[in-house]
Each structure stands twice: as C-alpha cells, then as structure tokens.
C-alpha positions as CSV (number, residue, x, y, z in Angstrom):
1,M,0.2,-0.1,0.0
2,A,1.6,3.7,-1.0
3,S,2.2,5.7,1.7
4,N,-0.7,7.7,2.2
5,D,-3.4,5.1,1.1
6,L,-3.5,3.4,4.6
7,L,-4.1,6.8,6.2
8,R,-6.7,7.8,3.6
9,E,-8.1,4.1,3.9
10,L,-8.3,4.7,7.6
11,M,-10.3,7.5,7.6
12,E,-12.4,6.8,4.7
13,G,-13.3,3.6,7.0
14,G,-14.4,6.0,10.1
15,F,-10.9,4.3,12.1
16,L,-9.1,7.3,11.8
17,K,-9.6,11.0,11.9
18,E,-7.1,14.2,11.4
19,H,-6.7,16.3,14.4
20,R,-4.7,19.3,15.6
21,K,-1.6,18.4,16.6
22,D,-1.7,18.1,20.4
23,P,2.1,18.3,22.0
24,E,0.6,18.3,25.5
25,Q,-1.4,15.3,25.5
26,A,1.3,13.5,23.8
27,K,3.9,14.2,26.8
28,K,1.3,12.9,29.8
29,L,0.5,9.6,27.2
30,L,4.2,9.1,27.3
31,L,4.8,10.2,30.8
32,R,2.1,7.4,31.7
33,S,3.6,4.6,29.1
34,L,6.9,4.9,31.2
35,R,4.7,4.1,34.7
36,D,3.3,1.2,32.5
37,I,6.4,0.0,32.0
38,K,7.7,0.2,35.6
39,T,4.7,-1.2,36.5
40,A,5.5,-4.2,34.3
41,K,8.3,-5.1,36.0
42,A,6.9,-4.7,39.5
43,N,4.2,-7.4,38.3
44,L,7.0,-9.5,36.5
45,E,7.1,-12.2,39.0
46,I,4.1,-11.7,40.5
47,D,1.4,-11.6,37.7
48,E,2.4,-12.5,34.1
49,E,-0.5,-11.3,32.5
50,A,-0.7,-8.1,34.5
51,A,3.0,-7.3,33.3
52,Y,2.1,-8.3,29.7
53,T,-1.0,-6.3,29.9
54,F,0.8,-3.5,31.2
55,A,3.4,-3.5,28.7
56,Y,1.2,-3.6,25.7
57,L,-0.3,-0.6,27.7
58,A,2.6,1.2,27.0
59,M,3.0,0.3,23.3
60,L,-0.6,1.4,23.4
61,R,-0.2,4.8,24.9
62,S,2.9,5.8,23.6
63,G,1.4,5.0,20.1
64,R,-1.4,7.1,20.8
65,A,1.2,9.9,21.5
66,L,2.7,9.6,18.5
67,M,-0.3,10.1,16.5
68,F,-1.4,13.2,18.3
69,L,1.9,14.5,17.6
70,K,1.6,13.8,13.9
71,G,-1.9,14.8,14.0
72,Y,-4.2,12.1,14.0
73,R,-6.7,10.5,16.5
74,P,-8.0,6.9,16.1
75,M,-12.0,7.3,16.1
76,D,-14.2,4.4,17.5
77,G,-14.4,0.7,16.2
78,R,-10.6,-0.4,16.4
79,Q,-9.1,1.9,18.3
80,H,-6.2,-0.4,19.0
81,K,-5.6,-1.8,15.9
82,T,-5.4,1.8,14.3
83,V,-2.8,2.8,16.7
84,V,-0.4,-0.2,15.5
85,D,-1.3,0.5,12.1
86,V,-0.6,4.1,12.2
87,A,2.5,3.7,14.2
88,G,3.9,1.2,12.2
89,F,3.3,3.8,8.5
90,F,5.3,6.9,10.6
91,L,7.7,4.1,12.1
92,G,8.7,3.0,8.4
93,H,10.1,-0.1,7.4
94,A,12.7,-0.4,9.4
95,Y,10.5,-1.0,12.7
96,E,8.7,-3.6,10.7
97,D,9.7,-6.1,12.9
98,L,9.0,-4.0,16.4
99,V,5.2,-3.1,14.9
100,Y,4.7,-6.9,14.3
101,Q,5.7,-7.9,17.9
102,F,3.3,-4.7,18.9
103,E,0.2,-6.3,16.8
104,R,0.8,-9.7,18.2
105,M,1.0,-8.6,21.7
106,R,-2.5,-6.9,21.0
107,R,-3.7,-10.1,19.7
108,K,-2.3,-12.0,22.5
109,R,-3.8,-9.6,25.4
110,N,-7.3,-9.4,23.6
111,Q,-7.3,-13.6,23.7
112,F,-6.3,-13.9,27.3
113,T,-8.6,-11.1,28.3
114,Y,-11.5,-12.9,26.8
115,E,-10.4,-16.5,26.7
116,P,-8.6,-17.8,30.0
117,D,-7.3,-20.8,29.1
118,L,-5.2,-18.9,27.2
119,P,-2.4,-17.8,29.8
120,I,0.6,-16.2,29.8
121,G,4.1,-17.6,30.9
122,L,6.5,-15.7,32.5
123,Q,9.3,-15.6,29.5
124,E,6.1,-14.7,27.4
125,A,5.8,-11.7,29.6
126,R,9.8,-10.9,30.0
127,D,9.6,-11.1,26.1
128,G,6.7,-8.6,26.1
129,L,8.5,-6.3,28.5
130,R,11.6,-6.1,26.5
131,T,9.7,-5.6,23.4
132,A,7.3,-3.1,25.3
133,Q,10.7,-0.9,26.2
134,E,12.2,-0.8,23.0
135,F,9.1,0.3,21.2
136,V,8.4,3.3,23.5
137,R,12.2,4.2,23.6
138,K,11.7,4.5,20.0
139,I,8.6,6.1,20.1
140,F,10.5,8.9,22.9
141,Q,13.2,9.2,20.3
142,E,10.3,10.2,17.5
143,A,8.5,12.4,19.8
144,R,12.3,14.4,20.3
145,K,12.7,14.8,16.8
146,E,8.8,16.1,16.0
147,S,8.1,18.8,18.8
148,P,11.2,20.9,20.2
149,Q,9.3,21.4,23.1
150,L,9.0,17.7,24.1
151,E,12.7,17.5,23.9
152,L,13.2,19.8,26.7
153,E,10.0,18.8,28.7
154,L,11.1,14.9,28.3
155,G,15.2,15.7,28.6
156,A,15.0,14.7,32.4
157,V,13.8,11.1,30.8
158,T,17.3,8.7,30.4
159,E,17.8,5.5,29.1
160,T,17.7,3.9,32.3
161,D,13.7,4.8,32.6
162,L,13.4,2.1,29.2
163,S,16.5,-0.4,30.2
164,D,16.0,-4.1,30.5
165,S,17.1,-3.9,34.4
166,G,14.6,-5.6,36.3
167,S,13.3,-7.6,33.3
C-alpha cells in the first residue's frame, strides 16, 4: 500500500481522523507509558498477565502519543488496531518487526482477556516487556524529533527509564 493510502483508507473507514497536533496530550501519554513499563516490571514475578498487559498498554499509549504529535486521532471501532497500523506507518519499514510484535501483543492480550484458558507464561511476559521497552524508546526518539518543546520537557527521561534492568 502506498504511503498515504493507509491513512486515507483508515479515514474513509471511520477509524482515523485528522486532529490538531497535541504535544501536551502526547507528553502525558508518554509519561504514562513510562509508568506502565515500571508497573510491568514490578508485576513480572507476581502476575505474568498483569505484566504483559501493562507492557502492552505502554506501547498503546506511546503509539497514541505519536499519532497526536502527527496530527491524527483514532476513532471508535478498532482503536487499538488503528494505533498499531498508524504507528507502523510513521515508524516505517525499519521498524516493521517491532510493529509486528506490537500487533502480536495486541492480539494475545485480547485473547487472554476473553479466553482464560490461554495464559501468559513468565518468558512471554519478559519478552513482551522487552518489546515494549524498545517500542517506547523508539517513540520517545520520534517524539523528540517531532516536537522541540517535548525535547526540553522530556529531557529528564533517560535510557535507564527504559532499560532491561529488572526484566
């Protein structure tokens, strides 16, 4: 699909709309995604499904932040899927594997939410947390490029906030 065809298709389908760029909302979502990562780490040895869910939420929130920075907002219907698709569009081919993992986590989280016979194991939770850390790290990089003001406001966020230590 050509570059803007995906965005046009999502807008025509009622899944995406253009929206004024919103760095303040993006900042709130990015900071919340860091708390989600910390919460996932804290729950890893207690509840694998909770850890996986918070890792996924960190990706979802940071993906939404990227959309707000680019001037888009997901609409009703399939918001999570739209966030995955649009994040993939903006991150580009170089991050195709990472976006694929985001999509896989979206599906898995949905399955175990509604099908209790499909649990998450400790290794899968650890892998999900590592994927989330990498994804959120990349979104932070993109956010800093997209909005110079965010570069200043997020300057205190360091690589240690998104490191593998503890996972």
